[in-house]
MILUM-473393 format. One record per atom (N, C-alpha, C, O): y, z, x; residue in one letter. Coordinates in steps of 0.05 Angstrom, whole numbers, plus 32768, in hexadecimal, padded with zeros to 4 digits. Atoms other than C-alpha are relative to their C-alpha. Layout:
% residues N
YZXA
...
//
This chain:
% residues 325
7FF77FEA7FFAX
7E7C7DC78094X
7FFE8004801AX
7FEB7FF98026X
7FFC7FF97FDEX
7E8F7DE080DCX
7FE680128008X
7FDE80247FFAX
80107FED7FF7X
7E5A7DFD8104X
8003801E8007X
801580248016X
7FFE7FE57FFAX
7E4F7E478108X
80038009801AX
7FF18004802AX
7FFF7FF97FE5X
7E6C7E668146X
7FF3801B8000X
7FF8802C7FEFX
800C7FE67FFFX
7E417EA0815CX
801180168015X
8014800F802CX
7FEF7FF47FF0X
7E6C7ED78178X
7FED801E8007X
7FE2802C7FF6X
80137FE97FF6X
7E487F1181A3X
801480188001X
802580198012X
7FF37FEC8008X
7E667F528189X
80018014801BX
80138024801DX
80037FEC7FEEX
7E4F7F7981C9X
800F7FF9801DX
800E80078031X
7FF680097FEAX
7E787F4E81F8X
80198010800FX
802680218002X
7FE87FF07FF5X
7EAE7F6A8225X
800180207FF7X
7FF080317FFDX
7FFF7FDD8005X
7EC87FB28207X
7FEC80007FEEX
7FE480177FE9X
80177FFA8019X
7E927FA681D1X
800980147FE8X
7FFA80267FE1X
7FF87FF48014X
7EBB7FC3819CX
800B7FF07FE6X
80067FD97FE4X
7FF9800C8015X
7EDE7FB58159X
80167FE78003X
801A7FD77FF2X
7FEE80157FFDX
7F127F888176X
7FF17FE48002X
7FFE7FD07FFDX
800A801C8000X
7EDE7F4D817FX
7FFD7FFB7FE7X
80037FE57FDFX
7FFE8007801EX
7ED37F568135X
80187FF77FF5X
80177FE17FEAX
7FE98003800BX
7F187F578121X
800C7FE48007X
80147FD77FF4X
7FFB80167FF5X
7F2A7F1B814DX
7FF37FE77FF5X
80007FD37FEFX
80128015800AX
7EF07EF18135X
80087FFC7FE4X
800A7FE57FDDX
7FF980058016X
7F037EFD80EFX
80197FF57FFAX
80197FE27FEBX
7FE880078001X
7F4B7EF480F2X
80027FDC8009X
80107FCE7FFAX
7FFB80197FF9X
7F457EAD8117X
7FE97FF37FEFX
7FEE7FDC7FE7X
801380128013X
7F097E9580EFX
800F7FF57FE3X
80117FDF7FDAX
7FF080088018X
7F327E9F80AFX
80197FEB8005X
801F7FDA7FF5X
7FEB80137FFBX
7F6E7E7C80D1X
7FFA7FE38008X
800A7FD18005X
8006801E7FF9X
7F487E3E80EAX
7FE97FF57FECX
7FE17FDE7FEFX
801280068013X
7F157E3C80B3X
7FE17FFC800DX
7FCF7FEF8002X
801C7FFF7FF0X
7EDA7E4680E6X
7FEE80167FFDX
7FF4802D8003X
80117FE88007X
7E9C7E6980D0X
7FF780098017X
7FF47FFA802AX
800B7FEF7FECX
7E807EA180FCX
7FF0800D7FFBX
7FF080167FE4X
80147FEB7FFEX
7E497ECB8108X
800180128017X
7FFC800E802FX
7FFE7FEB7FE7X
7E557F09812CX
7FEB80167FFEX
7FE580247FEAX
801B7FF07FFDX
7E197F2D8147X
800980178014X
801E80178020X
80037FE77FF1X
7E0D7F6F816BX
802180118001X
802F80168014X
7FE47FF78007X
7E4F7F8D814BX
8008801B800BX
7FFD802F8002X
7FF87FE87FEEX
7E707FC18178X
7FE98011800DX
7FE8802A800DX
80147FF77FF1X
7E327FC881A1X
800780148015X
7FF78026801DX
7FF57FF17FEBX
7E5D7FE881D5X
800780187FFCX
800F80268010X
7FF47FE8800BX
7E6E802381ADX
7FE480177FF9X
7FCD80127FF1X
80197FE78003X
7E45806881A9X
7FF67FFA7FE3X
7FDD7FFB7FE2X
800880088018X
7E3E8056815EX
80057FE37FF7X
80187FDC7FE9X
7FF9801D8005X
7E38800E8158X
7FFD7FF77FE4X
7FF380067FD3X
7FFE800A801AX
7E3E7FE6811EX
801A80017FECX
802D800C7FF6X
7FEA7FFE800FX
7E707FE080E7X
8007801B7FF4X
7FF880267FE3X
7FF67FE98011X
7E9B801D80D3X
80117FF77FEBX
801B7FE17FE9X
7FEC8007801BX
7EC380218093X
801C7FF58005X
80287FEB7FF2X
7FEA800F7FFAX
7F00800A80B7X
7FFB7FE48009X
800D7FD38006X
800080197FF9X
7EE37FCF80D3X
7FEC7FEC7FE6X
7FE67FD47FE8X
800B800A801EX
7EBE7FBE808BX
80177FFA7FF4X
80187FE57FE7X
7FEB800D8013X
7F027FBD806DX
800C7FEC8009X
80177FDC7FFBX
7FF380177FFAX
7F1B7F90809BX
7FF17FE57FFDX
7FFC7FD07FFDX
800C80168006X
7EE17F62808DX
80047FF87FE0X
80057FE17FD8X
7FF88002801DX
7EEF7F6A8042X
801D7FF77FFDX
80237FE57FEDX
7FE68009800AX
7F387F638043X
80027FE4800BX
800C7FD27FFEX
800280207FF8X
7F307F23806FX
7FF37FED7FF0X
7FFE7FD77FEDX
800980168013X
7EFE7F008040X
800E80077FE7X
80077FF67FD6X
7FF27FFF8018X
7F2A7F198005X
80187FED8001X
801F7FDF7FEEX
7FE980117FFCX
7F677EF68021X
7FFA7FE58004X
800B7FD57FFCX
800A801D7FFAX
7F407EB58036X
7FEB7FF97FECX
7FE47FE17FEEX
8017800A8012X
7F097EB37FFDX
7FEB7FFA8012X
7FDF7FE48010X
801880087FEEX
7ED67EB48030X
7FE3800A7FF5X
7FE1801B7FE3X
801C7FF98009X
7E8A7EBA8029X
7FF680108018X
7FF68007802FX
80087FEC7FF0X
7E717EF6804AX
7FE3800B7FF9X
7FDC80137FE2X
80167FF58007X
7E2A7F098057X
7FFF801D7FFBX
8013802B8001X
7FFE7FE5800DX
7E137F4E8039X
80058013801BX
7FF58013802EX
80027FEF7FEFX
7E2D7F838064X
800C801C7FF6X
801A801F7FE2X
7FF97FE5800BX
7E397FCC805FX
80028014801DX
7FFA800D8033X
7FF87FEF7FE7X
7E518009808FX
7FE47FFF8014X
7FCD8000800BX
80187FFF7FF2X
7E22800680CCX
7FF67FE08004X
7FE67FDF8017X
800A801A7FFEX
7E127FBB80C9X
80067FF7801EX
801B7FFD8029X
7FF9800A7FE6X
7E0E7F9A810CX
80027FE38006X
80027FDB801EX
800480167FFBX
7E0E7F5480FCX
800A7FF57FE2X
800180007FCEX
7FF9800D8016X
7E337F2580C6X
800E7FE68007X
801B7FDE801AX
7FF780207FFFX
7E407EDE80B2X
801B80017FF0X
801E80107FDDX
7FE38000800CX
7E8C7ECC809DX
80017FE57FFAX
7FF97FD7800CX
7FF7801C8006X
7E9D7E88807EX
80187FFD7FF3X
80177FF97FDAX
7FE67FFD800FX
7EE47E88806DX
800B7FEB7FEDX
7FFF7FD57FF1X
7FF780118013X
7F097E618035X
80207FFB8003X
802A7FF68019X
7FE480088001X
7F537E548022X
800D80198004X
8006802B7FF5X
7FEE7FE78002X
7F857E898038X
801380007FE7X
80207FEC7FE1X
7FEF7FFC8016X
7FAB7EA47FFCX
800E801D8000X
800480338004X
7FEA7FEA8002X
7FEB7ECF7FF5X
7FF880117FE7X
7FE680097FD8X
80037FF48014X
7FEF7F057FC2X
8005801D8005X
800D8028801AX
7FFF7FE07FF9X
7FEF7F4E7FB4X
7FE1800C8007X
7FCD80097FF9X
80197FF37FF7X
7FB87F757FDBX
800580208004X
8018802D800DX
80007FE17FF4X
7FA37FBE7FE2X
7FE28005800AX
7FCE7FFF7FFCX
80167FFF7FF4X
7F6E7FCF8013X
7FFB801F8005X
8010802A800DX
80027FE78006X
7F5580178010X
7FEA80088019X
7FD380048012X
80127FFB7FEBX
7F2F802B8054X
7FE880197FFBX
7FD180198003X
80117FF08009X
7F1180688036X
7FF9801C8010X
7FF180328007X
7FFF7FE97FF0X
7F1280948073X
801A7FFE8014X
802C7FEE800FX
7FE980017FF0X
7F43809F80ACX
7FFE7FEA8014X
800A7FEB8029X
800280207FF3X
7F32805880C8X
80227FF88006X
80347FFE7FF6X
7FE280087FFFX
7F76803B80E5X
80047FE47FEFX
7FF97FCE7FECX
7FED80168015X
7FA5801780B6X
800C7FED8011X
800E7FD68008X
7FF280157FF2X
7FC77FF580EEX
7FEE7FEA800BX
7FF67FD3800BX
801580127FF8X
7F8B7FD38108X
7FF37FE97FE9X
7FEC7FD17FEDX
800380148016X
7F7B7FB780C2X
80157FEE7FFDX
800F7FD77FFCX
7FED800C7FFFX
7FC07FA180BFX
80047FE68012X
800D7FD0800AX
7FF980167FEBX
7FC27F7A8100X
7FE77FEE7FF9X
7FE87FD78001X
801A80188003X
7F7C7F5680EBX
800F7FEE7FE9X
800C7FD57FE9X
7FFF80118017X
7F9C7F4080A8X
801D7FF08001X
80217FDD7FF3X
7FE380087FFCX
7FE87F3180BDX
80037FE08006X
800F7FCF7FF9X
8001801D7FF7X
7FDC7EF080E3X
7FFA7FED7FEAX
80087FDA7FE6X
800E800B8013X
7FB27ED780ACX
80147FFA7FE6X
80157FE47FDBX
7FEE80038015X
7FE77EE68076X
80167FED8006X
80217FE07FF4X
7FEB80107FFDX
801A7EC2809AX
7FFB7FE17FFEX
800D7FD17FFFX
800780158004X
7FF37E888090X
7FF97FF47FE3X
7FF07FDE7FE0X
800780048016X
7FEC7E8C8046X
80117FEF7FF1X
80257FE57FFCX
7FF08018800CX
80077E5D8010X
801780147FF3X
802B80077FF3X
7FED7FF18007X
80367E9A7FF1X
7FFF801A800EX
7FED8022801DX
7FFE7FE87FF2X
80517EDC8005X
7FEC80137FF3X
7FE380117FDCX
800F7FEA800BX
80297F187FFFX
800B80188005X
801D801B8016X
80007FE37FFDX
80287F647FF9X
7FEC800D8006X
7FD880097FF9X
801A7FF17FFCX
7FFB7F928016X
8002801C8002X
801480248011X
80067FE27FFDX
7FE87FDD800FX
7FE38004800FX
7FCD7FFC8007X
80167FF87FF2X
7FBA7FF88042X
8000801D8001X
801580278008X
80007FE77FFDX
7FA28042803EX
7FEC800B8011X
7FD580008010X
80167FF77FEAX
7F7C806A8074X
800C80128010X
801A80258007X
7FEE7FF27FE8X
7F96808780B8X
80137FF0800CX
800D7FD98013X
7FEC800A7FF1X
7FD6807880D6X
800780068017X
80167FF98026X
7FF97FF47FE4X
7FD680A5810FX
7FE7800A800AX
7FE280238009X
801B7FF37FF9X
7F8F80AA8129X
7FFD7FF7801EX
800D7FE88029X
800280067FE3X
7F7280A68170X
7FF47FE38000X
7FE67FD97FEFX
800E801A7FF8X
7F6080638190X
80067FEC7FEDX
7FF47FDE7FE6X
7FF080138012X
7F8D80398162X
801E80018007X
802980158011X
7FDF7FFE7FFFX
7FD880288163X
800C80127FE5X
8006800D7FCDX
7FF57FF58011X
7FFE80588141X
80167FF57FECX
80207FE07FF2X
7FEA800F8010X
8033804A8108X
80147FF78011X
80187FDF8013X
7FEA80017FEDX
806A804E8137X
7FFD7FE58013X
800E7FD48015X
800280157FECX
804D801D816BX
7FFD7FE67FEBX
80077FD07FF2X
8000801A800FX
803E7FEB8134X
80167FF97FF7X
801B7FE17FF7X
7FDF8007800AX
80857FEE8118X
80157FFC8013X
80277FED800EX
7FEA80057FEEX
80AE7FF28152X
7FF97FF0801AX
800B7FEA802AX
8007800C7FE7X
80877FCE8189X
7FED7FEA7FF1X
7FF77FD47FF7X
800F80188008X
80517F9E8164X
80137FEF7FEFX
801C7FD97FF8X
7FF4800E8014X
80777F888126X
80197FEE800CX
801A7FD68006X
7FE9800F7FF6X
80B97F72814CX
7FF67FE68012X
80037FD18013X
800880197FF2X
808E7F44817AX
7FF97FE97FEDX
80037FD37FF0X
800880148017X
806F7F1F813DX
80197FF47FF5X
801B7FDD7FEEX
7FE3800D800FX
80B87F178123X
800B7FEB8015X
80157FD6800DX
7FF780107FEBX
80C97EF78166X
7FEF7FE28000X
7FF77FCD8008X
8012801A8003X
80917EC58157X
80077FF07FE9X
7FFD7FDA7FE5X
7FF780108019X
80B57EB28116X
7FF2800A7FEAX
7FF07FFC7FD5X
800C7FF5801BX
80917EDE80E7X
801780127FEEX
802B80197FF9X
7FF27FF18011X
80B17F0480ACX
7FEE80157FF5X
7FDE800F7FE4X
800C7FEC8009X
80967F4180A0X
800F801C8001X
801E80258013X
7FF27FE48006X
80AB7F858082X
7FED80147FFEX
7FDA800D7FF0X
80167FED7FFDX
80807FC6808DX
8012801D7FF7X
802980237FFEX
7FF47FE48003X
808B800D8070X
7FEB80127FFFX
7FD6800A7FF5X
80117FEB8000X
8067804C8079X
800680117FECX
801C801C7FEBX
7FFC7FF08014X
805C806F803EX
7FF7801E8000X
800280317FF5X
800B7FE37FFBX
803180AB8053X
7FF27FFE8018X
7FE67FE9801CX
800F7FFC7FEDX
801480C38092X
7FE0800A7FF8X
7FD980197FE6X
801C7FF97FFFX
7FC780C4809FX
7FF2800C8015X
7FF07FFC8027X
800A7FF37FE8X
7FA580F280D0X
7FE280037FFCX
7FD880047FE6X
80207FFE8002X
7F5A80F780DDX
7FF9801D8000X
8003802C8010X
8012800E800FX
7F30810E80BCX
80097FF87FE2X
7FFE7FE77FD4X
7FF58003801EX
7F5A81158079X
80087FE57FF6X
80047FDE7FDEX
7FEF801A8006X
7F7C80D28079X
801280047FEDX
802080187FEDX
7FED7FFB8010X
7FA480C2803EX
801C7FF1800BX
80317FF77FFFX
7FEB800C7FF8X
7FD580968066X
80047FE67FF3X
7FF07FD87FF0X
7FFC8016800BX
7FF4805C8045X
80187FED8010X
802C7FF7801BX
7FED80137FF1X
801A801D8062X
80017FEB7FE8X
7FED7FE47FDAX
7FFB80198013X
803B7FE58035X
800A7FEA8011X
801A7FEF8023X
7FFA80167FECX
80437FA08055X
800B7FEA7FEBX
80017FE57FD5X
7FF68018800FX
806F7F64803AX
7FFE7FEB8013X
80097FF08029X
8001800E7FF0X
805E7F26805AX
80037FE37FF5X
7FF57FDB7FE3X
7FFA801D8006X
807A7EDC8057X
7FF07FED8010X
7FEA7FF08028X
800D80177FECX
80567E9C8069X
80117FF98014X
802A7FF88010X
7FF380087FE9X
80697E8680ADX
80037FDE7FFEX
7FEE7FD17FFFX
7FFD801B8004X
80897E3D80A2X
7FFC7FF2801CX
80057FFC8030X
800280107FE7X
80767E0980D6X
80188003800FX
801B80118023X
7FE980077FF3X
80B97DF580E5X
8013801D8006X
802A801B800EX
7FF77FE97FF8X
80CC7E3E80EEX
7FF4800F801AX
7FFF80238024X
800B7FF67FE6X
80A17E4E812AX
800E7FF78018X
80117FDF801EX
7FEA80047FE8X
80CB7E558168X
7FF17FF08015X
7FDA7FEA8011X
800A80037FE8X
80C17E3B81ABX
7FEF8012800EX
7FF080298006X
80167FF17FF5X
80887E5681DAX
800F801B8003X
8025801F800DX
7FF87FE37FFCX
808B7EA181D4X
80008009801BX
7FF27FFC802BX
80027FF57FE2X
80967EC98214X
800A80217FF8X
801D80287FEAX
7FFC7FDE7FF9X
80937F178220X
7FF98004801DX
7FE4800D8026X
80017FFD7FE5X
80A57F14826AX
8017800F800DX
801880148025X
7FE87FF37FF5X
80E67F388271X
800A80137FEAX
801480087FD6X
7FF57FF18012X
80F97F78824BX
801E800A8003X
802A801A7FF4X
7FE47FFA8000X
813C7F7C8266X
80078018800DX
7FF78022801DX
7FF47FE37FFBX
81667FBD8272X
7FF680187FF0X
7FF780177FD7X
80097FE68011X
81498003825DX
801880097FF5X
802980108005X
7FEB7FF5800DX
817A80198228X
7FFF80207FF8X
801080317FFFX
80027FE28004X
8164805B820FX
7FE480067FF5X
7FD67FF37FEFX
80177FFC800BX
8128808081F8X
7FFD801A7FF1X
801180277FEDX
80047FE4800DX
810B80BE81D3X
7FE580047FFAX
7FD47FF37FF7X
801B7FF78005X
80D180E681C7X
800180127FEAX
801180257FE8X
80037FF2801CX
80B980FF8183X
7FE4800E7FFCX
7FCE80027FFEX
80147FF68006X
808C81328173X
7FFA80047FE4X
800E80087FD7X
80058000801CX
806B8136812FX
7FE880107FF2X
7FD1800A7FF6X
80187FF28008X
804281678108X
80027FFF7FDDX
80167FFB7FD0X
80077FFE801DX
8025816C80C0X
7FF2801C7FFDX
7FDD80218009X
80177FE98000X
800E81B380AAX
7FFC800C8016X
7FE880198018X
80087FF17FE6X
801181CE80EEX
801E800F8006X
8030800E7FF5X
7FEE7FED7FFBX
804281FA810EX
80177FE98016X
800F7FD88026X
7FE780177FF3X
808781D2812BX
7FFA800A801EX
80067FFC802EX
7FFC7FF47FE2X
807B81F98170X
7FEA7FE68012X
7FED7FDE8028X
801080157FF6X
804281C4817BX
80117FE8800AX
80157FE38022X
7FEF80167FFAX
806E81888178X
8018800B8012X
801E7FFD8025X
7FE97FF97FEAX
80A981AE819DX
7FF680038019X
80037FFB802CX
800B7FFF7FE4X
807981BE81D6X
7FFE7FE08011X
80077FD98027X
8008801B7FF8X
8060817781DBX
801C7FEF8008X
801E7FE2801EX
7FE3800D7FF5X
80AB815A81DEX
800E800D8013X
80218004801EX
7FEB7FEF7FE6X
80C3818F8210X
7FF07FF7801AX
7FFD7FF2802EX
800F800E7FEAX
808B8176823FX
80067FE58007X
800A7FDF801FX
7FFB801D7FFBX
8098812E8238X
80187FFA800CX
801B7FEC8021X
7FE080037FF8X
80E38132823BX
8002800C801AX
80107FFE8028X
7FF87FF47FE8X
80E48160827BX
7FF17FEE8014X
7FFE7FE38026X
800C80167FEDX
80AF813582A0X
80097FE48000X
80047FD68014X
7FF380198000X
80D180F6828DX
80237FFF8000X
80327FEE7FF8X
7FDF7FFC7FFFX
811981158299X
80147FE98008X
802A7FE48000X
7FEC801A7FF6X
812F80D582BFX
80067FEB7FECX
80167FD97FF1X
7FFA80148014X
812D80AD827CX
8011800D7FEDX
80197FFF7FDAX
7FE77FF58010X
815E80DD825AX
7FF37FFD7FE1X
80017FF37FD0X
80088007801FX
813080DC8217X
800A80187FEBX
800980317FEEX
7FF97FF28015X
814A80F581D9X
7FE480107FF3X
7FCE80047FF0X
80157FED800BX
811E813181BAX
80007FFE7FE2X
80167FFD7FD8X
80007FFE801DX
8108812F816FX
7FE1800C7FFAX
7FCC80068005X
80177FF2800DX
80D7815D8145X
80017FF67FE5X
80177FF47FDBX
8000800A8015X
80C181418106X
7FE880137FEFX
7FD5801D7FFBX
80137FF88012X
809A816080C9X
7FF87FEE7FEEX
800A7FE67FDFX
800B800F8016X
806F8134809CX
7FF080087FEFX
7FE3801C7FF7X
80107FF7800EX
8049813C8063X
7FE57FE87FFEX
7FE77FCF8000X
801480128003X
80018123805BX
7FE780107FF5X
7FEA80287FF0X
80187FF0800AX
7FB981388041X
7FF480108010X
7FE3801F8006X
800C7FF07FEFX
7FA6815A807DX
80118007801BX
80227FF88023X
7FEF7FFB7FE3X
7FC3817880BDX
80017FEA800FX
7FF37FD68009X
7FF780157FEEX
7FDC814F80F1X
801180068017X
802080198017X
7FEA7FFF7FEDX
800081458131X
7FFD7FE68012X
7FE77FDD801AX
7FFC80137FE8X
8016810D8160X
801C7FFF800DX
802F80098002X
7FE47FFE7FF4X
804E81018192X
7FFE7FE5800BX
7FE97FD98011X
7FFC80177FF1X
806B80C481AEX
801D7FFA800DX
803180028001X
7FEB800C7FF6X
809D80A481DDX
80097FE87FF6X
7FF77FD77FF1X
7FF880198006X
80C6806C81C9X
80157FF88017X
80298006801AX
7FEB800B7FEFX
80EA80418200X
80107FE87FF6X
80037FD37FEFX
7FED80178005X
8121801281EFX
800A7FEF8010X
801E7FF7801DX
7FF280127FEBX
812F7FD68219X
800F7FE87FF1X
800B7FE27FD9X
7FEE801B800AX
815F7F97820EX
7FF07FF17FEBX
7FFA7FE97FD5X
801180158008X
81247F6F81FBX
7FEC80097FE4X
7FE27FFD7FD1X
80177FF88019X
80FA7F9E81CEX
7FF8801F8007X
7FFF8029801DX
80057FE17FFBX
80E07FE881CAX
7FDF80008001X
7FD07FF07FF6X
801F7FF97FFCX
8099800381E0X
8000801B7FFFX
800F802B800AX
80067FE68008X
8079803D81C3X
7FE6800C800EX
7FD27FFE800EX
80187FED7FF3X
8047807181E9X
7FF980147FEEX
800A80247FE7X
80067FE6800EX
802180A281C1X
7FE7800C8005X
7FD680008012X
80157FF38001X
7FEE80D381BCX
7FFA80127FECX
800B80237FE7X
800A7FEF8018X
7FC880F58182X
7FF5801A8007X
7FE2801A8016X
80097FE57FFAX
7FC081468182X
7FE680027FF2X
7FE27FF57FDDX
801B7FF7800CX
7F7B815E8171X
8001801F8007X
8010802C8016X
80067FE27FFAX
7F5F81A4816BX
7FF58007801DX
7FF6801C8029X
80107FFA7FDFX
7F39819881B1X
80117FFB8018X
800A8000802FX
7FEF800A7FEFX
7F78817D81D1X
801A80158004X
8025801E7FF1X
7FE57FEF7FF6X
7FB281A881F3X
80187FF47FF9X
80187FDB7FFAX
7FEA800E8006X
7FF8819B81E0X
800B7FF38020X
80167FDE8021X
800180097FE6X
7FFE8191822CX
7FF47FE88004X
80027FD88010X
801280137FF7X
7FC8815E8232X
800C7FE77FE9X
800C7FCF7FEFX
7FF380158012X
7FE9813881F1X
801A7FF68015X
801B7FDF801DX
7FE880057FF2X
802B81388219X
7FFA7FEE8018X
80037FD8801CX
800880127FE2X
800E8121825DX
7FF77FE67FFBX
80007FD58009X
800C80198009X
7FE880E8823DX
801B7FE97FFAX
80197FD17FFFX
7FEA80138005X
802D80CB8229X
80137FFC801BX
801D7FE78023X
7FF680037FE4X
804B80DE826DX
7FF57FEB800EX
80027FD78016X
801080157FF0X
801580B78291X
80047FE67FF7X
80087FD68009X
7FFD80188010X
801C807D8264X
80197FF48004X
801A7FDD800BX
7FE1800B7FFDX
806A80738267X
80037FFC801EX
800D7FE78025X
7FFF80077FE6X
8063807E82B4X
7FF57FE8800CX
80027FDA801CX
800E80187FF7X
8031804982BFX
800D7FE77FF5X
800D7FD48004X
7FF080178007X
805A80188296X
80157FFB800DX
80187FE68019X
7FE880037FECX
8098802382B6X
7FFC7FF6801BX
80087FE28023X
800580087FE6X
807D801F82F9X
7FF57FE58003X
7FFA7FD68016X
8010801F8001X
80537FDE82E9X
80197FEB8004X
80157FD78011X
7FEF800E8003X
809C7FBF82DDX
7FF77FE57FEFX
80037FCF7FF1X
8009801B8011X
80777F8D82ADX
800D80037FE2X
801580197FD9X
7FF77FFE801BX
808F7F7D8268X
7FF280067FE7X
7FFE800E7FD3X
801180028012X
80557F7B823EX
7FEB80178001X
7FD68014800FX
80117FEC7FFCX
80337FBF8234X
7FE37FFB7FFAX
7FDB7FEC7FE8X
801F80048001X
7FE77FC3823EX
7FF47FFC7FE5X
7FE77FE87FE0X
800F8000801EX
7FD17FD181F5X
80117FE97FEEX
80057FDC7FDCX
7FF280158010X
80077FA281D8X
7FF77FE38009X
7FFB7FCF7FFBX
8006801A7FF4X
7FEE7F6A8204X
7FEB7FF17FECX
7FEE7FDB7FE1X
801A800E800DX
7FA57F6081E0X
80077FFA7FEBX
7FFD7FE57FE3X
7FF98002801AX
7FC97F69819CX
80127FEA7FFBX
80177FE57FE3X
7FEC80167FFEX
7FF87F2E81A9X
7FEF7FE78005X
7FF87FD18000X
800A801B7FFCX
7FC57EFC81BCX
7FF47FF07FE9X
7FF17FD87FECX
800A800D8018X
7FA87EEB8174X
80157FF27FF6X
80127FD97FF5X
7FE7800B8006X
7FEE7EDD815CX
800D7FE68010X
80157FD08008X
7FFA80197FEEX
7FFF7EB48196X
7FEE7FE98005X
7FF67FD3800DX
8013801A8002X
7FC17E898192X
80067FF27FE7X
80037FD97FE5X
7FFE800E801AX
7FD07E7C814DX
80197FF27FFAX
80197FDF7FEAX
7FE5800D8008X
801A7E6B814CX
80127FF88015X
80217FE48011X
7FEC80087FEEX
80407E688188X
7FF87FF98023X
80077FEC8032X
800780017FDFX
80177E6C81D2X
801280128008X
801B80257FFAX
7FED7FEC7FF2X
80437E8B8207X
7FF7800D8016X
7FE18009801FX
80027FF27FEAX
80487EB7823EX
8002801D7FFFX
801680257FF4X
7FFD7FE67FFFX
803B7F008248X
7FFF800C8018X
7FEB80088027X
80027FF47FE5X
804E7F2A8285X
7FF0801B7FFAX
7FFC802F7FF2X
800E7FEA8009X
80147F5B827CX
800180158010X
8004800F8028X
7FFD7FE97FF0X
80177FA58295X
7FE28002800EX
7FDE800B8024X
80217FFA7FF3X
7FC77FA482A0X
7FEE7FEC7FEBX
7FF17FEB7FD3X
8013800E8011X
7F927F768287X
7FE980137FFCX
7FD88019800DX
80137FEB8004X
7F6A7FA98263X
7FE87FEF7FF9X
7FE97FD77FF8X
8017800C8008X
7F207F9E824FX
80057FF57FE1X
7FFA7FE07FD8X
7FFA800B8019X
7F3A7F96820AX
800E7FE47FFBX
80097FD27FEBX
7FF1801F7FF9X
7F6B7F5D8220X
7FEF7FED8009X
7FF37FD68001X
801380177FF6X
7F347F378244X
7FEA7FFD7FEDX
7FE17FE67FECX
800F80038014X
7F067F41820EX
800B7FED7FEBX
80007FD87FE4X
7FEE800D8017X
7F397F2981D8X
80027FE1800BX
7FFD7FCD7FFEX
7FFB80207FFAX
7F487EEA8202X
7FE67FF18003X
7FE57FD88001X
801D80147FF8X
7EFC7ED68211X
7FFA7FF97FDFX
7FF47FE27FD9X
800480048019X
7EF57EDC81C3X
800E7FE67FF5X
80037FD27FEBX
7FF180188009X
7F2F7EB081B3X
7FF77FE7800CX
7FF67FD37FFEX
800880197FEFX
7F187E7C81E7X
7FE77FF57FF4X
7FE27FDC7FF3X
8018800F800AX
7ED47E7981C5X
80087FF47FE9X
7FFE7FDD7FE6X
7FFC800A801CX
7EF27E6E817EX
80147FE68001X
801A7FD87FEEX
7FEB80177FFFX
7F247E3B819BX
7FED7FE48000X
7FF57FCF7FF6X
801480167FF8X
7EE77E0C81AEX
7FF57FF27FE4X
7FE57FDF7FE6X
//
């Protein structure tokens, strides 16, 4: 058996990404890991339901042996087995992020022996995680450019704290001969069009209308189309996002509305993020950058023209390097 690699969960940004990257690469390489000081950099350290779902999901997919862990655990040992495709269903049980669970298991399922279908339930539009639109319009197209065949569908929106969101995935194994030449995200090409969308559930339309109007007015030079949507969910919710479409791909910038955050604050978060990205002249948005490192490591290698090397990015890079040895 391979020697167990010890991962310090407090390193770098000290959050859940260390855990998720370690699990994905452990399953993909067959390398056992022990992760210590899990999420030690957070106000409430240890495993939350979302992270525990990641552990159990990866373990089920690759038949891993896992030490006894529950919510709050600060350490675990993970010994992977063989990756198996199949029909999977994972329920976070809270408004924990569905998209972060999806990003953890997708690269593994691309190495499975047969196609897979996956349903994940929890939060689809929650703070501190990629919203569904970012996952579907920005992240997944880049996986497809690496050769992946993935289909995804949003069945229901899930907001904090009610949750109830659901996403369905269909994943086909990535054939070795289907892997393209080295992947690059270094030039987005010409800006084509954009839109700003405000979304509400069980709240007044005026909330989304105000957010859209502020974003559109402050970014008038982009000529963004305006859209307001109502969706059904188990609880009230609001989010707003801007999507910029370039020749090479699309980039989504979002903000989640909460009872303590004004409409203006929601809108201004998006305006600031868009302006910083456009001003940078870079091709790879700063949050997307750290999310692409694991699939690049597993399948293609390549080059990213990164807007900014965030702490998440450098932490992920360091964990990948440790698991490469």
